[in-house]
C-alpha positions as CSV (number, residue, x, y, z in Angstrom):
1,X,-31.5,-26.3,-86.6
2,X,-34.2,-28.0,-84.5
3,X,-34.6,-27.1,-80.8
4,X,-33.6,-30.7,-79.8
5,X,-30.4,-30.5,-82.0
6,X,-29.5,-27.1,-80.6
7,X,-29.9,-28.1,-77.0
8,X,-27.9,-31.3,-77.6
9,X,-25.0,-29.3,-79.2
10,X,-25.1,-26.8,-76.3
11,X,-24.9,-29.6,-73.7
12,X,-22.1,-31.3,-75.7
13,X,-20.2,-28.0,-75.8
14,X,-20.5,-27.6,-72.0
15,X,-19.2,-31.1,-71.5
16,X,-16.2,-30.7,-73.9
17,X,-15.3,-27.4,-72.2
18,X,-15.4,-29.0,-68.8
19,X,-13.1,-31.9,-69.9
20,X,-10.5,-30.3,-72.2
21,X,-8.3,-28.4,-69.8
22,X,-4.9,-28.9,-68.4
23,X,-4.2,-29.4,-64.7
24,X,-2.1,-27.1,-62.6
25,X,-0.3,-27.9,-59.4
26,X,-1.2,-26.2,-56.1
27,X,1.4,-23.6,-55.1
28,X,1.2,-22.7,-51.4
29,X,0.8,-25.9,-49.5
30,X,2.5,-29.3,-49.2
31,X,0.5,-32.6,-49.3
32,X,1.0,-35.0,-46.5
33,X,-0.4,-38.5,-45.9
34,X,-3.8,-39.0,-44.3
35,X,-5.4,-41.6,-42.0
36,X,-8.8,-41.8,-40.3
37,X,-9.6,-39.8,-37.1
38,X,-12.5,-37.9,-35.7
39,X,-10.6,-35.7,-33.3
40,X,-10.9,-31.9,-33.5
41,X,-7.5,-30.4,-34.3
42,X,-5.9,-27.2,-35.4
43,X,-4.0,-27.2,-38.7
44,X,-4.4,-27.9,-42.4
45,X,-5.3,-25.5,-45.2
46,X,-8.6,-25.0,-47.0
47,X,-7.9,-24.2,-50.7
48,X,-10.9,-22.6,-52.4
49,X,-11.2,-22.0,-56.2
50,X,-12.8,-18.8,-57.5
51,X,-13.2,-17.3,-61.0
52,X,-13.1,-13.7,-59.7
53,X,-10.4,-11.6,-58.1
54,X,-11.3,-9.1,-55.4
55,X,-11.3,-5.4,-56.4
56,X,-10.3,-4.3,-52.9
57,X,-10.8,-5.6,-49.4
58,X,-12.6,-2.6,-47.8
59,X,-16.2,-3.7,-47.5
60,X,-17.8,-0.3,-48.1
61,X,-15.8,0.2,-51.4
62,X,-16.5,-3.1,-53.0
63,X,-19.7,-4.3,-54.7
64,X,-18.4,-7.6,-56.1
65,X,-18.9,-11.0,-54.4
66,X,-15.2,-11.9,-54.6
67,X,-14.2,-8.9,-52.5
68,X,-17.0,-9.6,-50.0
69,X,-16.0,-13.3,-49.7
70,X,-12.5,-12.3,-48.5
71,X,-13.5,-9.2,-46.6
72,X,-16.0,-11.3,-44.7
73,X,-13.2,-13.4,-43.2
74,X,-11.2,-10.3,-42.2
75,X,-13.8,-8.0,-40.8
76,X,-16.8,-8.2,-38.5
77,X,-19.9,-6.1,-38.1
78,X,-21.9,-5.1,-35.0
79,X,-24.6,-7.7,-35.8
80,X,-25.1,-10.7,-38.1
81,X,-27.7,-13.3,-39.1
82,X,-28.2,-16.5,-37.2
83,X,-29.1,-19.7,-39.0
84,X,-32.8,-19.2,-38.2
85,X,-32.5,-15.8,-39.9
86,X,-32.8,-13.9,-36.6
87,X,-30.4,-11.0,-35.9
88,X,-27.7,-11.8,-33.3
89,X,-24.7,-9.9,-31.9
90,X,-21.3,-9.9,-33.5
91,X,-19.0,-7.1,-32.3
92,X,-22.0,-5.9,-30.3
93,X,-22.8,-8.2,-27.4
94,X,-26.3,-6.6,-27.0
95,X,-28.3,-3.5,-27.9
96,X,-31.4,-1.5,-26.9
97,X,-33.9,0.0,-29.3
98,X,-36.1,2.8,-28.1
99,X,-39.9,2.3,-28.2
100,X,-40.3,4.6,-31.3
101,X,-37.5,2.6,-33.1
102,X,-35.4,5.8,-33.6
103,X,-32.5,5.1,-31.2
104,X,-30.3,2.1,-31.1
105,X,-27.7,1.8,-28.3
106,X,-25.0,-0.9,-29.0
107,X,-23.0,-2.4,-26.1
108,X,-19.7,-3.6,-27.7
109,X,-17.7,-6.6,-26.7
110,X,-14.7,-6.0,-24.4
111,X,-11.3,-7.5,-25.0
112,X,-11.6,-7.5,-28.8
113,X,-8.4,-6.6,-30.6
114,X,-7.5,-5.7,-34.2
115,X,-5.0,-8.1,-35.8
116,X,-2.2,-5.6,-35.0
117,X,-3.1,-6.0,-31.3
118,X,-4.7,-2.6,-30.9
119,X,-8.0,-2.7,-28.8
120,X,-11.3,-2.3,-30.7
121,X,-13.5,0.5,-29.3
122,X,-16.6,2.5,-30.2
123,X,-14.3,5.1,-31.8
124,X,-13.7,2.6,-34.6
125,X,-17.4,2.3,-35.2
126,X,-17.8,6.0,-35.3
127,X,-14.8,6.4,-37.6
128,X,-16.3,3.9,-40.0
129,X,-19.6,5.6,-39.9
130,X,-18.1,9.0,-40.6
131,X,-16.1,7.4,-43.5
132,X,-19.1,5.8,-45.3
133,X,-21.3,9.0,-45.1
134,X,-18.4,11.2,-46.3
135,X,-19.4,12.6,-49.8
136,X,-15.9,11.7,-51.0
137,X,-16.3,8.0,-50.3
138,X,-17.4,6.2,-53.5
139,X,-19.7,3.6,-52.1
140,X,-23.0,2.1,-53.1
141,X,-23.9,1.4,-49.4
142,X,-24.0,5.0,-48.2
143,X,-27.8,5.4,-48.3
144,X,-28.6,3.3,-45.2
145,X,-26.3,5.4,-43.1
146,X,-27.5,8.7,-44.4
147,X,-30.7,7.9,-42.5
148,X,-28.8,8.5,-39.2
149,X,-29.4,11.9,-37.7
150,X,-26.8,11.5,-35.0
151,X,-24.0,9.0,-34.3
152,X,-22.2,9.2,-31.0
153,X,-19.6,7.4,-28.8
154,X,-21.2,7.2,-25.4
155,X,-18.1,5.6,-23.9
156,X,-15.3,3.2,-24.9
157,X,-17.7,0.3,-25.4
158,X,-21.0,2.0,-26.1
159,X,-22.1,3.4,-29.5
160,X,-25.5,5.1,-30.1
161,X,-27.3,6.1,-33.3
162,X,-30.4,8.2,-33.6
163,X,-32.5,8.2,-36.8
164,X,-34.5,11.1,-38.2
165,X,-37.4,8.8,-39.2
166,X,-38.3,5.2,-38.7
167,X,-36.0,3.0,-40.7
168,X,-36.9,-0.7,-40.9
169,X,-33.5,-2.0,-42.0
170,X,-31.7,0.0,-39.3
171,X,-30.4,-2.8,-37.1
172,X,-29.4,-5.1,-39.9
173,X,-27.5,-2.4,-41.7
174,X,-24.8,-2.4,-38.9
175,X,-22.9,-5.3,-40.4
176,X,-19.2,-5.7,-41.5
177,X,-19.7,-2.8,-44.0
178,X,-19.0,-0.1,-41.5
179,X,-16.3,-0.9,-38.8
180,X,-12.8,0.4,-39.6
181,X,-9.6,0.8,-37.6
182,X,-9.4,4.5,-36.8
183,X,-5.7,4.2,-35.6
184,X,-4.7,3.1,-39.1
185,X,-6.9,5.2,-41.4
186,X,-7.5,8.5,-39.7
187,X,-6.4,11.4,-41.9
188,X,-6.0,9.2,-45.0
189,X,-7.9,9.2,-48.2
190,X,-9.6,5.8,-48.1
191,X,-9.5,5.1,-51.8
192,X,-5.8,5.7,-52.1
193,X,-4.5,3.9,-49.0
194,X,-2.7,0.6,-49.1
195,X,-5.3,-0.7,-46.7
196,X,-7.5,-1.6,-49.7
197,X,-5.1,-4.4,-50.5
198,X,-3.4,-5.0,-47.1
199,X,-6.2,-4.7,-44.5
200,X,-6.1,-5.2,-40.8
201,X,-9.3,-6.6,-39.4
202,X,-11.0,-8.2,-36.4
203,X,-12.2,-11.3,-38.1
204,X,-11.1,-15.0,-37.9
205,X,-8.5,-14.6,-40.6
206,X,-5.9,-12.1,-41.6
207,X,-4.3,-11.5,-45.0
208,X,-0.8,-12.9,-45.4
209,X,-0.2,-12.4,-49.1
210,X,-2.0,-11.3,-52.2
211,X,-0.4,-12.4,-55.5
212,X,-2.5,-10.5,-58.2
213,X,-4.0,-12.8,-60.7
214,X,-3.0,-15.9,-58.7
215,X,-4.2,-16.2,-55.1
216,X,-4.8,-14.6,-51.8
217,X,-3.5,-16.4,-48.7
218,X,-5.1,-15.8,-45.3
219,X,-3.8,-17.1,-42.0
220,X,-6.0,-17.8,-38.9
221,X,-6.1,-15.0,-36.4
222,X,-5.2,-16.8,-33.2
223,X,-6.6,-14.1,-31.0
224,X,-10.0,-14.0,-32.7
225,X,-12.6,-13.0,-30.1
226,X,-14.8,-16.0,-30.8
227,X,-11.9,-18.5,-30.7
228,X,-9.0,-19.4,-32.9
229,X,-10.2,-21.0,-36.2
230,X,-9.4,-24.7,-36.5
231,X,-8.2,-24.4,-40.1
232,X,-4.8,-22.6,-40.0
233,X,-4.8,-21.3,-43.6
234,X,-7.4,-20.2,-46.1
235,X,-6.1,-20.1,-49.7
236,X,-8.3,-18.3,-52.3
237,X,-7.0,-19.5,-55.7
238,X,-7.9,-17.5,-58.9
239,X,-8.9,-19.9,-61.7
240,X,-10.8,-18.0,-64.4
241,X,-12.2,-21.1,-66.0
242,X,-14.7,-23.4,-64.1
243,X,-13.8,-26.4,-66.2
244,X,-10.1,-26.0,-65.3
245,X,-11.1,-25.5,-61.7
246,X,-13.0,-28.8,-61.7
247,X,-10.0,-30.7,-63.0
248,X,-7.9,-29.1,-60.2
249,X,-10.6,-30.2,-57.7
250,X,-10.3,-33.8,-59.0
251,X,-6.5,-33.7,-58.9
252,X,-6.5,-32.5,-55.2
253,X,-5.2,-29.0,-56.0
254,X,-8.2,-27.3,-54.4
255,X,-10.6,-28.4,-51.7
256,X,-13.7,-26.4,-52.4
257,X,-15.6,-24.7,-55.3
258,X,-19.1,-24.0,-56.5
259,X,-20.1,-26.7,-59.0
260,X,-21.8,-25.9,-62.3
261,X,-25.1,-27.7,-62.8
262,X,-23.6,-30.3,-65.1
263,X,-20.7,-30.9,-62.7
264,X,-23.2,-31.3,-59.8
265,X,-25.7,-33.6,-61.7
266,X,-23.5,-35.5,-64.1
267,X,-19.8,-35.4,-63.3
268,X,-19.6,-35.9,-59.6
269,X,-21.9,-39.0,-59.3
270,X,-18.9,-41.4,-59.2
271,X,-17.4,-43.4,-56.4
272,X,-14.3,-41.2,-56.4
273,X,-16.4,-38.1,-55.6
274,X,-18.7,-39.9,-53.2
275,X,-15.8,-41.2,-51.2
276,X,-13.7,-38.0,-51.2
277,X,-16.1,-35.0,-51.3
278,X,-19.3,-33.8,-49.8
279,X,-21.8,-31.9,-52.0
280,X,-24.4,-29.4,-50.9
281,X,-27.5,-27.9,-52.5
282,X,-29.7,-25.1,-51.2
283,X,-31.6,-22.2,-52.6
284,X,-29.9,-18.8,-52.3
285,X,-31.0,-15.3,-51.9
286,X,-30.0,-14.4,-55.5
287,X,-31.4,-14.1,-59.0
288,X,-30.0,-13.8,-62.6
289,X,-31.5,-11.2,-65.0
290,X,-31.2,-9.5,-68.3
291,X,-30.9,-5.8,-67.6
292,X,-31.5,-3.1,-70.3
293,X,-29.8,0.3,-70.6
294,X,-33.0,2.3,-70.5
295,X,-31.2,5.3,-72.0
296,X,-30.7,3.3,-75.2
297,X,-33.4,4.1,-77.8
298,X,-34.2,0.5,-78.5
299,X,-35.3,-0.2,-74.9
300,X,-37.2,2.9,-74.0
301,X,-40.5,1.3,-75.2
302,X,-42.0,-1.0,-72.6
303,X,-43.5,-3.1,-75.5
304,X,-40.1,-4.0,-76.7
305,X,-38.9,-5.2,-73.3
306,X,-42.1,-7.2,-72.9
307,X,-41.7,-8.7,-76.4
308,X,-38.2,-9.9,-75.5
309,X,-39.6,-11.4,-72.3
310,X,-42.2,-13.4,-74.3
311,X,-39.5,-14.6,-76.6
312,X,-37.4,-16.2,-73.8
313,X,-38.4,-19.6,-72.6
314,X,-37.4,-19.6,-68.8
315,X,-38.2,-23.3,-68.4
316,X,-35.7,-24.0,-71.2
317,X,-33.0,-22.0,-69.3
318,X,-33.6,-23.9,-66.1
319,X,-33.6,-27.3,-67.8
320,X,-30.6,-26.6,-70.1
321,X,-28.4,-24.1,-68.2
322,X,-29.2,-25.1,-64.6
323,X,-30.1,-28.8,-65.2
324,X,-33.1,-28.2,-63.1
325,X,-31.2,-26.7,-60.2
326,X,-33.2,-23.6,-59.8
327,X,-36.6,-22.0,-60.3
328,X,-38.1,-19.2,-62.5
329,X,-37.6,-15.6,-61.3
330,X,-40.6,-13.2,-61.6
331,X,-39.2,-10.3,-59.6
332,X,-36.4,-9.1,-57.3
333,X,-37.4,-11.5,-54.4
334,X,-37.0,-15.2,-54.2
335,X,-39.9,-17.6,-53.8
336,X,-41.1,-18.7,-50.4
337,X,-39.9,-15.5,-48.6
338,X,-42.4,-13.1,-47.1
339,X,-41.9,-10.1,-49.5
340,X,-42.3,-12.4,-52.6
341,X,-45.5,-11.7,-54.6
342,X,-46.5,-14.8,-56.5
343,X,-49.3,-13.1,-58.4
344,X,-47.4,-10.7,-60.7
345,X,-47.7,-10.7,-64.5
346,X,-46.0,-13.7,-66.0
347,X,-44.3,-14.0,-69.4
348,X,-44.8,-17.5,-70.6
349,X,-43.0,-18.4,-73.8
350,X,-45.0,-16.9,-76.7
351,X,-43.0,-15.8,-79.8
352,X,-46.2,-14.8,-81.6
353,X,-47.1,-12.4,-78.9
354,X,-43.5,-11.1,-79.0
355,X,-43.8,-10.4,-82.7
356,X,-47.2,-8.6,-82.2
357,X,-45.7,-6.3,-79.6
358,X,-42.7,-5.5,-81.7
359,X,-44.9,-4.7,-84.7
360,X,-47.0,-2.4,-82.5
361,X,-43.7,-0.7,-81.5
362,X,-42.8,-0.1,-85.1
363,X,-40.3,-2.9,-85.7
364,X,-40.9,-4.6,-89.0
365,X,-39.0,-6.8,-91.5
366,X,-39.2,-4.3,-94.3
367,X,-36.6,-5.8,-96.7
368,X,-37.4,-9.5,-96.1
369,X,-34.0,-10.4,-94.7
370,X,-35.5,-11.8,-91.5
371,X,-34.1,-8.9,-89.4
372,X,-36.5,-6.3,-87.9
373,X,-35.7,-2.6,-88.4
374,X,-37.2,0.7,-87.6
375,X,-36.4,4.1,-89.1
376,X,-33.6,2.5,-91.0
377,X,-32.0,0.9,-87.9
378,X,-31.7,-2.9,-87.8
379,X,-32.6,-4.4,-84.4
380,X,-29.2,-5.5,-83.4
381,X,-27.7,-5.2,-79.9
382,X,-25.0,-6.8,-77.7
383,X,-25.4,-8.6,-74.4
384,X,-22.5,-8.2,-72.1
385,X,-21.6,-10.5,-69.3
386,X,-18.6,-11.5,-67.3
387,X,-15.9,-14.0,-68.2
388,X,-15.7,-17.3,-66.4
389,X,-19.4,-17.7,-65.6
390,X,-20.5,-20.4,-68.0
391,X,-24.1,-20.3,-66.7
392,X,-24.5,-16.7,-67.9
393,X,-22.7,-17.3,-71.1
394,X,-24.9,-20.4,-71.9
395,X,-28.1,-18.4,-70.9
396,X,-27.0,-15.7,-73.3
397,X,-26.5,-18.2,-76.1
398,X,-30.0,-19.6,-75.7
399,X,-31.5,-16.1,-75.6
400,X,-29.5,-15.2,-78.7
401,X,-31.0,-18.2,-80.5
402,X,-34.6,-17.4,-79.3
403,X,-34.4,-13.7,-80.3
404,X,-33.1,-14.5,-83.7
405,X,-36.4,-16.4,-84.3
406,X,-38.4,-13.1,-83.8
407,X,-36.1,-11.0,-86.0
408,X,-33.6,-9.6,-83.4
409,X,-29.9,-10.2,-83.9
410,X,-27.9,-10.5,-80.6
411,X,-24.1,-10.5,-80.2
412,X,-22.5,-11.8,-77.0
413,X,-19.4,-10.4,-75.4
414,X,-17.8,-11.7,-72.2
415,X,-15.5,-9.3,-70.3
416,X,-13.0,-9.6,-67.5
417,X,-14.9,-8.7,-64.3
418,X,-13.1,-5.5,-63.2
419,X,-13.1,-4.0,-66.7
420,X,-16.7,-5.0,-67.1
421,X,-17.7,-3.0,-64.0
422,X,-15.3,-0.1,-64.2
423,X,-15.4,0.6,-68.0
424,X,-18.8,-0.6,-69.0
425,X,-21.3,-0.7,-66.1
426,X,-20.1,2.4,-64.3
427,X,-19.9,4.4,-67.6
428,X,-23.2,3.0,-68.9
429,X,-21.4,1.7,-72.0
430,X,-23.8,-1.2,-72.6
431,X,-27.0,-2.0,-74.4
432,X,-28.0,-5.1,-72.3
433,X,-26.3,-7.2,-69.7
434,X,-26.8,-10.6,-68.0
435,X,-25.9,-10.3,-64.4
436,X,-27.1,-11.4,-61.0
437,X,-27.9,-9.9,-57.6
438,X,-27.2,-11.5,-54.3
439,X,-29.9,-9.9,-52.1
440,X,-30.1,-9.3,-48.4
441,X,-32.6,-10.9,-46.1
442,X,-34.3,-7.5,-45.5
443,X,-36.4,-6.7,-48.6
444,X,-35.3,-3.0,-48.8
445,X,-33.9,-2.6,-52.4
446,X,-33.7,1.2,-52.4
447,X,-30.2,1.2,-53.8
448,X,-31.1,-0.9,-56.8
449,X,-34.4,0.7,-57.9
450,X,-34.6,4.3,-56.6
451,X,-34.2,6.9,-59.4
452,X,-31.6,8.8,-57.4
453,X,-29.1,5.8,-57.4
454,X,-27.8,6.1,-61.0
455,X,-24.4,7.6,-60.4
456,X,-21.1,5.6,-61.0
457,X,-20.5,2.9,-58.5
458,X,-24.2,2.9,-57.6
459,X,-26.5,0.0,-58.3
460,X,-29.2,1.5,-60.5
461,X,-26.9,1.5,-63.5
462,X,-29.7,0.7,-65.9
463,X,-31.2,4.2,-65.2
464,X,-34.6,3.1,-64.1
465,X,-37.0,5.6,-62.7
466,X,-40.6,5.5,-61.6
467,X,-42.1,8.0,-59.2
468,X,-44.5,5.4,-57.7
469,X,-41.7,3.0,-57.1
470,X,-39.6,5.7,-55.5
471,X,-42.5,6.5,-53.2
472,X,-43.1,2.8,-52.3
473,X,-39.5,2.2,-51.6
474,X,-39.6,5.1,-49.2
475,X,-42.8,3.8,-47.6
476,X,-41.4,0.2,-47.2
477,X,-38.4,1.3,-45.2
478,X,-40.3,3.8,-43.0
479,X,-42.5,1.4,-41.1
480,X,-41.8,-1.6,-38.8
481,X,-45.2,-3.1,-39.6
482,X,-44.5,-6.2,-41.7
483,X,-47.9,-6.1,-43.4
484,X,-47.5,-2.5,-44.5
485,X,-44.1,-3.3,-45.8
486,X,-45.5,-6.3,-47.6
487,X,-48.1,-4.2,-49.4
488,X,-45.4,-1.8,-50.6
489,X,-43.1,-4.6,-51.9
490,X,-45.9,-6.5,-53.5
491,X,-46.9,-3.3,-55.5
492,X,-43.3,-2.7,-56.5
493,X,-43.1,-6.2,-57.9
494,X,-46.3,-5.6,-59.9
495,X,-44.9,-2.4,-61.4
496,X,-41.5,-4.1,-62.3
497,X,-43.3,-7.0,-63.8
498,X,-45.3,-4.6,-66.1
499,X,-42.4,-2.3,-67.0
500,X,-39.7,-4.9,-67.1
501,X,-36.5,-2.8,-66.6
502,X,-35.0,-6.3,-66.0
503,X,-36.2,-9.6,-67.4
504,X,-35.9,-11.8,-64.3
505,X,-34.6,-15.1,-65.5
506,X,-34.0,-17.6,-62.7
507,X,-33.2,-18.2,-59.0
508,X,-30.3,-20.7,-59.0
509,X,-29.5,-23.2,-56.3
510,X,-26.1,-23.0,-54.6
511,X,-24.1,-26.2,-55.3
512,X,-20.8,-26.1,-53.4
513,X,-18.5,-29.1,-53.0
514,X,-16.0,-29.5,-50.1
515,X,-13.4,-32.2,-49.5
516,X,-14.8,-34.8,-47.1
517,X,-11.9,-34.4,-44.6
518,X,-13.4,-31.1,-43.4
519,X,-15.9,-31.6,-40.6
520,X,-18.2,-29.3,-38.7
521,X,-20.1,-28.1,-41.8
522,X,-23.7,-27.3,-40.9
523,X,-25.9,-26.3,-43.9
524,X,-28.5,-23.6,-43.2
525,X,-30.7,-21.0,-45.0
526,X,-27.6,-18.7,-44.9
527,X,-25.3,-21.2,-46.6
528,X,-22.4,-23.3,-45.3
529,X,-19.5,-20.9,-44.7
530,X,-21.1,-18.8,-41.9
531,X,-19.4,-21.0,-39.4
532,X,-16.1,-21.6,-41.3
533,X,-14.0,-20.9,-38.2
534,X,-15.5,-24.0,-36.6
535,X,-14.7,-26.3,-39.6
536,X,-11.8,-28.7,-38.9
537,X,-9.9,-31.5,-40.3
538,X,-9.1,-34.4,-37.9
539,X,-5.3,-34.5,-37.3
540,X,-4.8,-37.8,-39.1
541,X,-6.8,-36.6,-42.1
542,X,-5.0,-33.4,-42.6
543,X,-3.4,-33.1,-46.0
544,X,-1.6,-29.8,-46.1
545,X,1.3,-28.7,-43.9
546,X,1.1,-24.9,-43.6
547,X,4.5,-23.2,-44.3
548,X,5.2,-20.0,-42.3
């Protein structure tokens, strides 16, 4: 099959999958008539479609984006990012940092209450800190808080931390991951408490109901310290297939979803969508990659990983999978940010170079069947990815096709998210994966690349280890000098580009769509939902009457 024919068939398959699904009615709201108005008003419901169900709603125990999406509406941290990427207060109204950078004193807001009306105090911050550093707490976020030498409650509204050494991400680490209600969780084993599925928070919304496999319903917290959210209800509907979700969007059953590239570029350029929805596009702090299990004998040779990189045409992935809505990835940082190194080794599409490297590594077609083998073992492996993400599945299909041309047979297996993480990633039962990372604004990636972070529920699940990278990661987090940090992260990227524990594929653009009746949306470098409590639907445009 020619490349043109293959790409045509793939695009056709995507279109057919997007169109051939049955519609389902919305379950938790009633539709009412709408007229024009520009007035701010309380009421209505925002119904959001998602392919993934949260694993739990305690920030520090969850590593998946679905859990963080919901937990982020229920909990707050001491600090957060402003739209200009500066750090501003959240539960902390202000703070002081000592001249040596080792001591941070947070002054907490007064009058803040948990959703059960109990006052929030510094004891809740200290309790959350003690929980996350507890050796029995299975969390991938522990490392940042192990840097703290002393955490203390100064008074009811003052919390102080002292660090053993300078720690560059110190301030930004005090986000929603930490704070927990001491009055509800003290003396309980956090992994076994019902709080994981029925939390009480301080945020703009509170959980009303969780119907497993169907939806989560959140109601606005009217006593929220930054003001009652205008939208009364947030409904998080679980729709495992993006094509079905798109049909539900068109039918009015949901109000918001992330569009696939073909939906964004081809299927929403109609008068119906232009009149009824607002589309957004912006680069995100994220990338998609092929990750190798470095304990597997096939992938322990750097030349093999490099050969696979040369056999993948990244521009093809961006054109066919993303429809141009993204850019090539060359490392774990996104372009146009200060830690990004633009001068690392690139792997332009070169199948002949790939074949040479495989031959050097001992892989040859000894029996003439077109499949490489070594020591009697054919070069066959499986790429795992998660169900519901058509972009990753389509990327895997193209990679499968390209690798077949250099003598490598690839199988593709898509798994339900929780099983994928718990049974395969955590237990290292994989050969290769296609996944993505959403990365923080601080460049510290100790948890992903350090050789000590390979245990279950930790992020270095590919078992990567390099002493120089370990040293550079430590160096990068121990100075506040941005130029010194930049040198460390530039060198890390050079090493990763040479050793290729991941093949960095692409940086996608975010392409959300929201019903046009919702006002107050202000796009920024941190996305569109950062100010969701300020979104509103004018009274005469409201479509959903919230039932108690």
